[in-house]
C-alpha positions, 0 to 999 in steps of 0.5 A, a space after each residue: 487485515 489490510 495492506 496499506 499502499 504507499 500513497 496512503 502512508 504518504 498522506 498520513 506521514 509526509 503531507 500536512 493536513 491542510 494540503 489534503 483534499 476531502 478524499 485524502 483526509 478520508 483515506 488518512 482517517 481510515 488508516 488511523 482507524 485500521 491502526 487502532 484496530 491493529 489491522 494495518 499491515 505494511 510490506 518492506 517495499 512500501 516502507 522503502 518507497 515511502 522513505 525514498 526521496 525524503 531529502 531532509 534528514 530530520 523529516 526522514 527520521 521522523 517518517 522512519 520512526 513513525 513507520 516503525 510502529 507498523 509491523 513488517 509483513 514477512 514475505 514468502 517465496 510464493 508471494 514473489 512468484 505469485 506477483 510475477 504471475 499476476 504481472 504476466 497476467 496483467 501484461 497479457 491484458 495490456 496492463 503494465 504493473 509496478 513491482 510494488 503494486 503487483 506484490 501488494 496484489 499477490 500478498 493480499 490475494 494469497 492471504 485473503 487481505 484487502 488493500 487500502 489505496 487511492 491509486 487508480 491503477 488498483 481499480 484497473 488491476 481489480 478488473 483482472 485480478 481477484 483482489 479486494 480493495 477497501 472502500 472507506 466508509 
């Protein structure tokens, strides 16, 4: 399974194809492939991040409805606890983490899943955390 980060969903659901660069189109294509294979997974905080800030009600409803096609990963207490531990570990190395980013890392780590993201922060996290980032072909 592959956890999908907010930025990838934004490419696919909030931006027009014409505005995407080659790397962003590749990531969007990878997401489409993962969806067809039923490997794409989304956690609630990513869903919330993606929907936050959409001012137009019609666009909000379109994105919300598209997001409803993704199963919602049920998070466990141990995943939140692991996220806090990973955050503390990163901070001890001088790296600040966002709560959603580190939760993605914890879920992926504990479930042995990969993360699909274009966020460079995850490359930095991966230097200190045993997470696996999916690199599109």
